[in-house]
N, CA, C and O atoms as CSV, one atom per row, in Angstrom:
chain,resi,resn,atom,element,x,y,z
A,1,MET,N,N,-18.819,-0.977,-4.041
A,1,MET,CA,C,-19.338,0.221,-3.434
A,1,MET,C,C,-18.186,1.005,-2.808
A,1,MET,O,O,-17.497,0.478,-1.935
A,2,PRO,N,N,-17.962,2.241,-3.229
A,2,PRO,CA,C,-16.892,3.048,-2.648
A,2,PRO,C,C,-17.139,3.345,-1.177
A,2,PRO,O,O,-18.277,3.525,-0.744
A,3,VAL,N,N,-16.057,3.391,-0.426
A,3,VAL,CA,C,-16.106,3.677,1.001
A,3,VAL,C,C,-15.163,4.830,1.266
A,3,VAL,O,O,-14.070,4.865,0.701
A,4,ASN,N,N,-15.548,5.774,2.106
A,4,ASN,CA,C,-14.661,6.864,2.477
A,4,ASN,C,C,-13.831,6.433,3.663
A,4,ASN,O,O,-14.357,5.868,4.622
A,5,PHE,N,N,-12.529,6.695,3.607
A,5,PHE,CA,C,-11.607,6.329,4.666
A,5,PHE,C,C,-11.023,7.598,5.241
A,5,PHE,O,O,-10.520,8.441,4.498
A,6,HIS,N,N,-11.081,7.750,6.557
A,6,HIS,CA,C,-10.504,8.923,7.204
A,6,HIS,C,C,-9.084,8.587,7.641
A,6,HIS,O,O,-8.865,7.671,8.434
A,7,SER,N,N,-8.135,9.333,7.119
A,7,SER,CA,C,-6.722,9.106,7.413
A,7,SER,C,C,-6.400,9.452,8.858
A,7,SER,O,O,-6.947,10.407,9.409
A,8,GLU,N,N,-5.503,8.667,9.479
A,8,GLU,CA,C,-5.048,8.956,10.832
A,8,GLU,C,C,-4.057,10.117,10.856
A,8,GLU,O,O,-3.872,10.749,11.896
A,9,TRP,N,N,-3.415,10.406,9.713
A,9,TRP,CA,C,-2.353,11.389,9.681
A,9,TRP,C,C,-2.831,12.775,9.293
A,9,TRP,O,O,-2.210,13.766,9.677
A,10,GLU,N,N,-3.910,12.869,8.547
A,10,GLU,CA,C,-4.396,14.152,8.075
A,10,GLU,C,C,-5.909,14.159,8.105
A,10,GLU,O,O,-6.553,13.128,8.299
A,11,ASP,N,N,-6.459,15.338,7.912
A,11,ASP,CA,C,-7.905,15.458,7.808
A,11,ASP,C,C,-8.321,15.283,6.353
A,11,ASP,O,O,-8.955,16.159,5.765
A,12,SER,N,N,-7.960,14.154,5.791
A,12,SER,CA,C,-8.316,13.885,4.401
A,12,SER,C,C,-9.198,12.652,4.331
A,12,SER,O,O,-9.193,11.815,5.233
A,13,ILE,N,N,-9.944,12.554,3.262
A,13,ILE,CA,C,-10.830,11.411,3.063
A,13,ILE,C,C,-10.411,10.735,1.760
A,13,ILE,O,O,-10.253,11.391,0.730
A,14,VAL,N,N,-10.236,9.431,1.819
A,14,VAL,CA,C,-9.863,8.658,0.643
A,14,VAL,C,C,-11.031,7.739,0.309
A,14,VAL,O,O,-11.495,6.981,1.161
A,15,THR,N,N,-11.497,7.807,-0.920
A,15,THR,CA,C,-12.578,6.940,-1.370
A,15,THR,C,C,-11.978,5.628,-1.845
A,15,THR,O,O,-11.032,5.626,-2.633
A,16,THR,N,N,-12.519,4.514,-1.373
A,16,THR,CA,C,-12.014,3.199,-1.764
A,16,THR,C,C,-13.151,2.312,-2.239
A,16,THR,O,O,-14.320,2.559,-1.943
A,17,ALA,N,N,-12.792,1.286,-2.974
A,17,ALA,CA,C,-13.708,0.226,-3.383
A,17,ALA,C,C,-12.930,-1.079,-3.269
A,17,ALA,O,O,-11.704,-1.052,-3.156
A,18,PRO,N,N,-13.617,-2.223,-3.295
A,18,PRO,CA,C,-12.920,-3.504,-3.096
A,18,PRO,C,C,-11.813,-3.806,-4.096
A,18,PRO,O,O,-10.815,-4.424,-3.725
A,19,GLY,N,N,-11.952,-3.398,-5.328
A,19,GLY,CA,C,-10.918,-3.679,-6.317
A,19,GLY,C,C,-10.965,-5.105,-6.820
A,19,GLY,O,O,-11.899,-5.854,-6.534
A,20,ARG,N,N,-9.925,-5.473,-7.585
A,20,ARG,CA,C,-9.829,-6.802,-8.186
A,20,ARG,C,C,-8.482,-7.434,-7.845
A,20,ARG,O,O,-7.508,-6.717,-7.614
A,21,PRO,N,N,-8.413,-8.752,-7.810
A,21,PRO,CA,C,-7.143,-9.413,-7.497
A,21,PRO,C,C,-6.132,-9.384,-8.641
A,21,PRO,O,O,-4.944,-9.618,-8.415
A,22,TYR,N,N,-6.577,-9.103,-9.855
A,22,TYR,CA,C,-5.657,-9.075,-11.000
A,22,TYR,C,C,-5.893,-7.822,-11.816
A,22,TYR,O,O,-7.026,-7.348,-11.896
A,23,PRO,N,N,-4.862,-7.277,-12.421
A,23,PRO,CA,C,-3.471,-7.716,-12.409
A,23,PRO,C,C,-2.787,-7.368,-11.094
A,23,PRO,O,O,-3.215,-6.454,-10.389
A,24,LEU,N,N,-1.723,-8.098,-10.762
A,24,LEU,CA,C,-0.953,-7.807,-9.560
A,24,LEU,C,C,-0.193,-6.495,-9.735
A,24,LEU,O,O,0.213,-6.145,-10.843
A,25,GLY,N,N,-0.009,-5.785,-8.645
A,25,GLY,CA,C,0.667,-4.493,-8.671
A,25,GLY,C,C,-0.350,-3.366,-8.684
A,25,GLY,O,O,-1.506,-3.545,-8.302
A,26,ALA,N,N,0.101,-2.202,-9.128
A,26,ALA,CA,C,-0.759,-1.026,-9.247
A,26,ALA,C,C,-1.113,-0.852,-10.715
A,26,ALA,O,O,-0.231,-0.779,-11.570
A,27,TYR,N,N,-2.408,-0.786,-11.003
A,27,TYR,CA,C,-2.860,-0.700,-12.383
A,27,TYR,C,C,-3.867,0.430,-12.530
A,27,TYR,O,O,-4.912,0.428,-11.881
A,28,TYR,N,N,-3.548,1.398,-13.387
A,28,TYR,CA,C,-4.433,2.533,-13.657
A,28,TYR,C,C,-5.374,2.167,-14.800
A,28,TYR,O,O,-4.925,1.728,-15.859
A,29,ASP,N,N,-6.682,2.347,-14.589
A,29,ASP,CA,C,-7.665,1.994,-15.609
A,29,ASP,C,C,-8.274,3.203,-16.316
A,29,ASP,O,O,-9.256,3.069,-17.047
A,30,GLY,N,N,-7.694,4.380,-16.099
A,30,GLY,CA,C,-8.226,5.588,-16.707
A,30,GLY,C,C,-9.101,6.383,-15.762
A,30,GLY,O,O,-9.416,7.542,-16.029
A,31,HIS,N,N,-9.502,5.760,-14.642
A,31,HIS,CA,C,-10.369,6.427,-13.665
A,31,HIS,C,C,-9.803,6.371,-12.250
A,31,HIS,O,O,-10.158,7.192,-11.403
A,32,GLY,N,N,-8.939,5.422,-11.997
A,32,GLY,CA,C,-8.362,5.218,-10.672
A,32,GLY,C,C,-7.343,4.102,-10.729
A,32,GLY,O,O,-7.011,3.593,-11.800
A,33,VAL,N,N,-6.848,3.726,-9.550
A,33,VAL,CA,C,-5.801,2.701,-9.497
A,33,VAL,C,C,-6.265,1.514,-8.666
A,33,VAL,O,O,-6.783,1.672,-7.560
A,34,ASN,N,N,-6.070,0.327,-9.218
A,34,ASN,CA,C,-6.310,-0.925,-8.506
A,34,ASN,C,C,-4.964,-1.407,-7.970
A,34,ASN,O,O,-3.986,-1.480,-8.715
A,35,PHE,N,N,-4.914,-1.733,-6.689
A,35,PHE,CA,C,-3.711,-2.260,-6.053
A,35,PHE,C,C,-3.973,-3.711,-5.685
A,35,PHE,O,O,-4.999,-4.019,-5.079
A,36,ALA,N,N,-3.054,-4.613,-6.046
A,36,ALA,CA,C,-3.196,-6.033,-5.732
A,36,ALA,C,C,-1.838,-6.599,-5.342
A,36,ALA,O,O,-0.844,-6.398,-6.040
A,37,LEU,N,N,-1.807,-7.308,-4.218
A,37,LEU,CA,C,-0.560,-7.842,-3.668
A,37,LEU,C,C,-0.796,-9.263,-3.159
A,37,LEU,O,O,-1.725,-9.505,-2.387
A,38,TYR,N,N,0.043,-10.193,-3.591
A,38,TYR,CA,C,-0.049,-11.576,-3.124
A,38,TYR,C,C,0.764,-11.750,-1.841
A,38,TYR,O,O,1.908,-11.303,-1.760
A,39,SER,N,N,0.172,-12.398,-0.848
A,39,SER,CA,C,0.899,-12.809,0.357
A,39,SER,C,C,0.186,-14.009,0.954
A,39,SER,O,O,-0.959,-13.917,1.398
A,40,GLU,N,N,0.873,-15.123,0.955
A,40,GLU,CA,C,0.258,-16.372,1.419
A,40,GLU,C,C,-0.041,-16.368,2.912
A,40,GLU,O,O,-1.049,-16.936,3.333
A,41,TYR,N,N,0.818,-15.736,3.731
A,41,TYR,CA,C,0.660,-15.834,5.180
A,41,TYR,C,C,0.303,-14.527,5.877
A,41,TYR,O,O,0.218,-14.503,7.105
A,42,ALA,N,N,0.093,-13.443,5.142
A,42,ALA,CA,C,-0.243,-12.158,5.765
A,42,ALA,C,C,-1.580,-12.247,6.495
A,42,ALA,O,O,-2.505,-12.934,6.061
A,43,THR,N,N,-1.654,-11.530,7.618
A,43,THR,CA,C,-2.920,-11.432,8.349
A,43,THR,C,C,-3.550,-10.054,8.172
A,43,THR,O,O,-4.756,-9.896,8.358
A,44,LYS,N,N,-2.740,-9.051,7.811
A,44,LYS,CA,C,-3.214,-7.704,7.505
A,44,LYS,C,C,-2.258,-7.076,6.503
A,44,LYS,O,O,-1.050,-7.306,6.548
A,45,VAL,N,N,-2.815,-6.281,5.599
A,45,VAL,CA,C,-2.006,-5.538,4.641
A,45,VAL,C,C,-2.502,-4.099,4.627
A,45,VAL,O,O,-3.703,-3.840,4.545
A,46,TYR,N,N,-1.551,-3.165,4.710
A,46,TYR,CA,C,-1.874,-1.744,4.659
A,46,TYR,C,C,-1.244,-1.134,3.416
A,46,TYR,O,O,-0.070,-1.367,3.128
A,47,LEU,N,N,-2.025,-0.357,2.684
A,47,LEU,CA,C,-1.528,0.424,1.569
A,47,LEU,C,C,-1.169,1.804,2.114
A,47,LEU,O,O,-2.018,2.483,2.692
A,48,CYS,N,N,0.079,2.221,1.933
A,48,CYS,CA,C,0.565,3.501,2.447
A,48,CYS,C,C,0.799,4.451,1.282
A,48,CYS,O,O,1.519,4.126,0.338
A,49,LEU,N,N,0.185,5.624,1.354
A,49,LEU,CA,C,0.347,6.646,0.327
A,49,LEU,C,C,1.258,7.740,0.854
A,49,LEU,O,O,1.214,8.082,2.036
A,50,PHE,N,N,2.083,8.288,-0.030
A,50,PHE,CA,C,3.060,9.299,0.356
A,50,PHE,C,C,2.869,10.568,-0.446
A,50,PHE,O,O,2.355,10.549,-1.564
A,51,GLU,N,N,3.298,11.684,0.155
A,51,GLU,CA,C,3.327,12.965,-0.537
A,51,GLU,C,C,4.589,13.700,-0.123
A,51,GLU,O,O,5.247,13.324,0.848
A,52,SER,N,N,4.925,14.746,-0.862
A,52,SER,CA,C,6.112,15.535,-0.540
A,52,SER,C,C,5.920,16.281,0.769
A,52,SER,O,O,4.835,16.778,1.071
A,53,ASN,N,N,6.991,16.347,1.532
A,53,ASN,CA,C,6.999,17.115,2.777
A,53,ASN,C,C,6.955,18.592,2.404
A,53,ASN,O,O,7.742,19.044,1.572
A,54,HIS,N,N,6.039,19.350,3.015
A,54,HIS,CA,C,5.897,20.772,2.682
A,54,HIS,C,C,7.144,21.569,3.049
A,54,HIS,O,O,7.438,22.577,2.407
A,55,ASP,N,N,7.884,21.134,4.073
A,55,ASP,CA,C,9.081,21.841,4.512
A,55,ASP,C,C,10.313,21.489,3.683
A,55,ASP,O,O,11.210,22.314,3.508
A,56,ASN,N,N,10.350,20.260,3.177
A,56,ASN,CA,C,11.497,19.799,2.391
A,56,ASN,C,C,10.979,18.916,1.266
A,56,ASN,O,O,10.611,17.765,1.501
A,57,LYS,N,N,10.948,19.436,0.064
A,57,LYS,CA,C,10.365,18.724,-1.084
A,57,LYS,C,C,11.099,17.429,-1.423
A,57,LYS,O,O,10.561,16.584,-2.138
A,58,ASN,N,N,12.336,17.263,-0.911
A,58,ASN,CA,C,13.079,16.030,-1.164
A,58,ASN,C,C,12.650,14.903,-0.243
A,58,ASN,O,O,12.973,13.743,-0.499
A,59,ASP,N,N,11.932,15.219,0.819
A,59,ASP,CA,C,11.452,14.212,1.765
A,59,ASP,C,C,10.017,13.832,1.451
A,59,ASP,O,O,9.215,14.669,1.037
A,60,LEU,N,N,9.704,12.570,1.652
A,60,LEU,CA,C,8.327,12.096,1.507
A,60,LEU,C,C,7.779,11.778,2.884
A,60,LEU,O,O,8.511,11.321,3.763
A,61,ILE,N,N,6.493,12.021,3.070
A,61,ILE,CA,C,5.842,11.653,4.326
A,61,ILE,C,C,4.657,10.736,4.014
A,61,ILE,O,O,3.966,10.894,3.008
A,62,GLU,N,N,4.456,9.795,4.895
A,62,GLU,CA,C,3.307,8.899,4.759
A,62,GLU,C,C,2.076,9.696,5.190
A,62,GLU,O,O,1.938,10.053,6.360
A,63,CYS,N,N,1.197,9.968,4.250
A,63,CYS,CA,C,0.039,10.800,4.551
A,63,CYS,C,C,-1.222,9.986,4.779
A,63,CYS,O,O,-2.161,10.467,5.413
A,64,THR,N,N,-1.259,8.767,4.276
A,64,THR,CA,C,-2.457,7.938,4.406
A,64,THR,C,C,-2.062,6.476,4.527
A,64,THR,O,O,-1.170,6.004,3.822
A,65,ARG,N,N,-2.727,5.767,5.419
A,65,ARG,CA,C,-2.535,4.319,5.567
A,65,ARG,C,C,-3.913,3.669,5.526
A,65,ARG,O,O,-4.775,3.963,6.355
A,66,ILE,N,N,-4.111,2.785,4.557
A,66,ILE,CA,C,-5.415,2.169,4.334
A,66,ILE,C,C,-5.323,0.670,4.593
A,66,ILE,O,O,-4.485,-0.021,4.015
A,67,ASN,N,N,-6.179,0.187,5.453
A,67,ASN,CA,C,-6.259,-1.243,5.740
A,67,ASN,C,C,-6.934,-1.930,4.555
A,67,ASN,O,O,-8.109,-1.687,4.281
A,68,MET,N,N,-6.196,-2.783,3.856
A,68,MET,CA,C,-6.746,-3.510,2.715
A,68,MET,C,C,-7.482,-4.736,3.245
A,68,MET,O,O,-6.852,-5.709,3.661
A,69,LYS,N,N,-8.782,-4.691,3.233
A,69,LYS,CA,C,-9.587,-5.767,3.831
A,69,LYS,C,C,-9.993,-6.841,2.836
A,69,LYS,O,O,-10.291,-7.969,3.228
A,70,GLU,N,N,-10.006,-6.502,1.556
A,70,GLU,CA,C,-10.436,-7.473,0.546
A,70,GLU,C,C,-9.310,-8.448,0.230
A,70,GLU,O,O,-8.152,-8.056,0.082
A,71,GLN,N,N,-9.672,-9.730,0.130
A,71,GLN,CA,C,-8.696,-10.770,-0.161
A,71,GLN,C,C,-9.359,-11.850,-1.002
A,71,GLN,O,O,-10.439,-12.336,-0.667
A,72,THR,N,N,-8.707,-12.220,-2.091
A,72,THR,CA,C,-9.203,-13.280,-2.960
A,72,THR,C,C,-8.044,-14.231,-3.240
A,72,THR,O,O,-7.056,-13.839,-3.861
A,73,HIS,N,N,-8.157,-15.458,-2.794
A,73,HIS,CA,C,-7.115,-16.462,-3.014
A,73,HIS,C,C,-5.725,-15.934,-2.645
A,73,HIS,O,O,-4.779,-16.055,-3.423
A,74,ARG,N,N,-5.618,-15.352,-1.456
A,74,ARG,CA,C,-4.364,-14.836,-0.888
A,74,ARG,C,C,-3.838,-13.588,-1.601
A,74,ARG,O,O,-2.690,-13.191,-1.400
A,75,ILE,N,N,-4.665,-12.985,-2.417
A,75,ILE,CA,C,-4.305,-11.725,-3.060
A,75,ILE,C,C,-5.128,-10.615,-2.405
A,75,ILE,O,O,-6.358,-10.620,-2.461
A,76,TRP,N,N,-4.432,-9.672,-1.789
A,76,TRP,CA,C,-5.065,-8.527,-1.140
A,76,TRP,C,C,-5.258,-7.445,-2.189
A,76,TRP,O,O,-4.351,-7.177,-2.977
A,77,HIS,N,N,-6.448,-6.811,-2.206
A,77,HIS,CA,C,-6.711,-5.833,-3.258
A,77,HIS,C,C,-7.632,-4.718,-2.785
A,77,HIS,O,O,-8.449,-4.883,-1.879
A,78,ILE,N,N,-7.456,-3.561,-3.451
A,78,ILE,CA,C,-8.263,-2.381,-3.164
A,78,ILE,C,C,-8.208,-1.473,-4.387
A,78,ILE,O,O,-7.235,-1.486,-5.140
A,79,TYR,N,N,-9.261,-0.687,-4.573
A,79,TYR,CA,C,-9.331,0.253,-5.689
A,79,TYR,C,C,-9.502,1.661,-5.143
A,79,TYR,O,O,-10.360,1.904,-4.294
A,80,LEU,N,N,-8.672,2.601,-5.638
A,80,LEU,CA,C,-8.763,3.999,-5.237
A,80,LEU,C,C,-9.114,4.822,-6.475
A,80,LEU,O,O,-8.249,5.087,-7.311
A,81,PRO,N,N,-10.397,5.232,-6.596
A,81,PRO,CA,C,-10.817,5.936,-7.802
A,81,PRO,C,C,-10.204,7.324,-7.971
A,81,PRO,O,O,-10.167,7.833,-9.091
A,82,ASP,N,N,-9.731,7.939,-6.918
A,82,ASP,CA,C,-9.187,9.296,-7.017
A,82,ASP,C,C,-7.671,9.338,-7.190
A,82,ASP,O,O,-7.089,10.422,-7.219
A,83,VAL,N,N,-7.030,8.194,-7.304
A,83,VAL,CA,C,-5.565,8.130,-7.427
A,83,VAL,C,C,-5.193,8.047,-8.904
A,83,VAL,O,O,-5.882,7.411,-9.702
A,84,GLU,N,N,-4.087,8.706,-9.246
A,84,GLU,CA,C,-3.610,8.726,-10.627
A,84,GLU,C,C,-2.202,8.134,-10.708
A,84,GLU,O,O,-1.547,7.953,-9.682
A,85,PRO,N,N,-1.734,7.833,-11.926
A,85,PRO,CA,C,-0.368,7.330,-12.077
A,85,PRO,C,C,0.631,8.313,-11.469
A,85,PRO,O,O,0.445,9.528,-11.534
A,86,GLY,N,N,1.688,7.767,-10.879
A,86,GLY,CA,C,2.706,8.593,-10.240
A,86,GLY,C,C,2.553,8.685,-8.736
A,86,GLY,O,O,3.439,9.196,-8.051
A,87,GLN,N,N,1.428,8.190,-8.210
A,87,GLN,CA,C,1.238,8.202,-6.760
A,87,GLN,C,C,2.319,7.330,-6.123
A,87,GLN,O,O,2.507,6.182,-6.527
A,88,ILE,N,N,3.017,7.857,-5.148
A,88,ILE,CA,C,4.045,7.085,-4.452
A,88,ILE,C,C,3.368,6.296,-3.344
A,88,ILE,O,O,2.609,6.846,-2.547
A,89,TYR,N,N,3.655,4.994,-3.304
A,89,TYR,CA,C,2.993,4.107,-2.344
A,89,TYR,C,C,3.940,2.987,-1.936
A,89,TYR,O,O,4.966,2.754,-2.575
A,90,ALA,N,N,3.578,2.310,-0.874
A,90,ALA,CA,C,4.281,1.115,-0.413
A,90,ALA,C,C,3.295,0.341,0.457
A,90,ALA,O,O,2.147,0.754,0.622
A,91,TYR,N,N,3.741,-0.770,1.007
A,91,TYR,CA,C,2.873,-1.596,1.843
A,91,TYR,C,C,3.500,-1.818,3.213
A,91,TYR,O,O,4.719,-1.769,3.373
A,92,ARG,N,N,2.650,-2.059,4.182
A,92,ARG,CA,C,3.041,-2.584,5.485
A,92,ARG,C,C,2.228,-3.875,5.642
A,92,ARG,O,O,1.009,-3.878,5.468
A,93,VAL,N,N,2.917,-4.962,5.971
A,93,VAL,CA,C,2.259,-6.264,6.013
A,93,VAL,C,C,2.478,-6.899,7.371
A,93,VAL,O,O,3.607,-6.973,7.857
A,94,ASP,N,N,1.401,-7.354,7.977
A,94,ASP,CA,C,1.456,-8.013,9.284
A,94,ASP,C,C,1.201,-9.499,9.094
A,94,ASP,O,O,0.514,-9.915,8.162
A,95,GLY,N,N,1.764,-10.284,9.991
A,95,GLY,CA,C,1.602,-11.725,9.932
A,95,GLY,C,C,2.515,-12.360,10.962
A,95,GLY,O,O,3.026,-11.667,11.841
A,96,PRO,N,N,2.730,-13.664,10.872
A,96,PRO,CA,C,3.544,-14.345,11.871
A,96,PRO,C,C,5.018,-13.956,11.811
A,96,PRO,O,O,5.574,-13.747,10.733
A,97,PHE,N,N,5.637,-13.863,12.981
A,97,PHE,CA,C,7.086,-13.690,13.043
A,97,PHE,C,C,7.651,-15.006,13.552
A,97,PHE,O,O,7.667,-15.268,14.755
A,98,ASP,N,N,8.108,-15.818,12.632
A,98,ASP,CA,C,8.616,-17.149,12.925
A,98,ASP,C,C,9.783,-17.433,11.986
A,98,ASP,O,O,9.635,-18.171,11.011
A,99,PRO,N,N,10.954,-16.841,12.282
A,99,PRO,CA,C,12.104,-16.967,11.371
A,99,PRO,C,C,12.484,-18.413,11.054
A,99,PRO,O,O,12.947,-18.696,9.949
A,100,HIS,N,N,12.296,-19.329,11.999
A,100,HIS,CA,C,12.633,-20.732,11.771
A,100,HIS,C,C,11.869,-21.297,10.572
A,100,HIS,O,O,12.378,-22.158,9.855
A,101,ASN,N,N,10.649,-20.809,10.362
A,101,ASN,CA,C,9.825,-21.263,9.248
A,101,ASN,C,C,9.794,-20.259,8.092
A,101,ASN,O,O,8.970,-20.378,7.185
A,102,GLY,N,N,10.694,-19.271,8.129
A,102,GLY,CA,C,10.794,-18.328,7.027
A,102,GLY,C,C,9.849,-17.148,7.082
A,102,GLY,O,O,9.727,-16.420,6.097
A,103,HIS,N,N,9.176,-16.935,8.203
A,103,HIS,CA,C,8.229,-15.827,8.331
A,103,HIS,C,C,8.852,-14.711,9.164
A,103,HIS,O,O,9.213,-14.909,10.324
A,104,ARG,N,N,8.968,-13.545,8.555
A,104,ARG,CA,C,9.559,-12.393,9.249
A,104,ARG,C,C,8.672,-11.165,9.071
A,104,ARG,O,O,9.170,-10.081,8.763
A,105,PHE,N,N,7.392,-11.320,9.257
A,105,PHE,CA,C,6.467,-10.198,9.112
A,105,PHE,C,C,6.730,-9.166,10.201
A,105,PHE,O,O,6.941,-9.511,11.364
A,106,ASN,N,N,6.714,-7.894,9.806
A,106,ASN,CA,C,6.886,-6.790,10.747
A,106,ASN,C,C,6.146,-5.594,10.165
A,106,ASN,O,O,6.618,-4.970,9.215
A,107,VAL,N,N,4.996,-5.277,10.727
A,107,VAL,CA,C,4.150,-4.202,10.205
A,107,VAL,C,C,4.833,-2.840,10.294
A,107,VAL,O,O,4.390,-1.885,9.655
A,108,ASN,N,N,5.898,-2.741,11.074
A,108,ASN,CA,C,6.627,-1.476,11.188
A,108,ASN,C,C,7.565,-1.232,10.003
A,108,ASN,O,O,8.054,-0.118,9.819
A,109,LYS,N,N,7.812,-2.254,9.212
A,109,LYS,CA,C,8.695,-2.125,8.053
A,109,LYS,C,C,7.880,-1.775,6.812
A,109,LYS,O,O,6.805,-2.326,6.578
A,110,LEU,N,N,8.411,-0.856,6.034
A,110,LEU,CA,C,7.780,-0.447,4.793
A,110,LEU,C,C,8.285,-1.351,3.679
A,110,LEU,O,O,9.491,-1.561,3.555
A,111,LEU,N,N,7.379,-1.888,2.868
A,111,LEU,CA,C,7.746,-2.830,1.812
A,111,LEU,C,C,7.459,-2.257,0.430
A,111,LEU,O,O,6.415,-1.647,0.201
A,112,ILE,N,N,8.382,-2.460,-0.469
A,112,ILE,CA,C,8.209,-2.054,-1.862
A,112,ILE,C,C,7.304,-3.074,-2.543
A,112,ILE,O,O,7.379,-4.270,-2.260
A,113,ASP,N,N,6.461,-2.600,-3.430
A,113,ASP,CA,C,5.605,-3.485,-4.223
A,113,ASP,C,C,6.492,-4.320,-5.143
A,113,ASP,O,O,7.213,-3.756,-5.966
A,114,PRO,N,N,6.461,-5.650,-5.025
A,114,PRO,CA,C,7.311,-6.476,-5.896
A,114,PRO,C,C,6.906,-6.383,-7.369
A,114,PRO,O,O,7.660,-6.818,-8.238
A,115,TYR,N,N,5.738,-5.827,-7.661
A,115,TYR,CA,C,5.261,-5.695,-9.035
A,115,TYR,C,C,5.380,-4.255,-9.536
A,115,TYR,O,O,4.874,-3.936,-10.612
A,116,ALA,N,N,6.040,-3.384,-8.773
A,116,ALA,CA,C,6.165,-1.970,-9.135
A,116,ALA,C,C,6.881,-1.809,-10.473
A,116,ALA,O,O,7.805,-2.557,-10.792
A,117,ARG,N,N,6.445,-0.831,-11.241
A,117,ARG,CA,C,7.061,-0.538,-12.536
A,117,ARG,C,C,8.175,0.487,-12.402
A,117,ARG,O,O,9.003,0.627,-13.302
A,118,ALA,N,N,8.201,1.210,-11.273
A,118,ALA,CA,C,9.238,2.216,-11.031
A,118,ALA,C,C,9.398,2.402,-9.526
A,118,ALA,O,O,8.461,2.182,-8.758
A,119,ILE,N,N,10.591,2.807,-9.119
A,119,ILE,CA,C,10.876,3.068,-7.703
A,119,ILE,C,C,11.546,4.426,-7.621
A,119,ILE,O,O,12.367,4.772,-8.470
A,120,THR,N,N,11.195,5.201,-6.591
A,120,THR,CA,C,11.781,6.517,-6.408
A,120,THR,C,C,12.352,6.637,-5.004
A,120,THR,O,O,11.983,5.872,-4.113
A,121,GLY,N,N,13.241,7.585,-4.806
A,121,GLY,CA,C,13.800,7.818,-3.480
A,121,GLY,C,C,15.109,7.096,-3.267
A,121,GLY,O,O,15.638,6.450,-4.172
A,122,THR,N,N,15.628,7.215,-2.047
A,122,THR,CA,C,16.864,6.561,-1.680
A,122,THR,C,C,16.607,5.588,-0.552
A,122,THR,O,O,15.682,5.770,0.240
A,123,LEU,N,N,17.412,4.574,-0.483
A,123,LEU,CA,C,17.271,3.546,0.532
A,123,LEU,C,C,18.215,3.836,1.690
A,123,LEU,O,O,19.407,4.059,1.481
A,124,GLU,N,N,17.688,3.834,2.908
A,124,GLU,CA,C,18.507,4.013,4.095
A,124,GLU,C,C,18.355,2.783,4.969
A,124,GLU,O,O,17.271,2.517,5.488
A,125,TRP,N,N,19.436,2.029,5.135
A,125,TRP,CA,C,19.407,0.792,5.904
A,125,TRP,C,C,19.511,1.105,7.406
A,125,TRP,O,O,20.330,1.920,7.829
A,126,HIS,N,N,18.671,0.442,8.189
A,126,HIS,CA,C,18.767,0.506,9.653
A,126,HIS,C,C,17.939,-0.631,10.240
A,126,HIS,O,O,17.097,-1.216,9.558
A,127,ASP,N,N,18.185,-0.937,11.509
A,127,ASP,CA,C,17.476,-2.036,12.161
A,127,ASP,C,C,16.038,-1.670,12.435
A,127,ASP,O,O,15.288,-2.478,12.982
C-alpha cells in the first residue's frame, strides 16, 4: 500500500510502498524504483534523494529524507513509484558506535550505495 511522505526540507510529497528485499541496490521496474540495502547491525536507514541546487546547477541538495521502515532478513527496502532512473540518492544509516567491535555508525554521514551502478559528483574529505 503506497504511503505519502511529507519531506522535512520541502513542501513535497513522496509516495512510498514497502518494496522488496531483492535485488539489492536500486532497481527500476518500468514504473518506479525499488531500493534495497543490507545492514546487519543498522537500527535505522534513511534514503536521501538529491536534486540540483537552483542557484548553482553544479551543487546538489538533499531534498528528501525517507525513513526506510521495512526490513526483511537484515535487508532494508522501500519502493518509490514516482522515481525514475537517474535519480541521485544515498543513505544515512544509524546504529551502534562501537569501534572496538567494528561498528562506526553515524547517521550524519552520507553513504554511497554499495550496489550502485554509477556514481556522480566529487568527493570532499572532512571529519
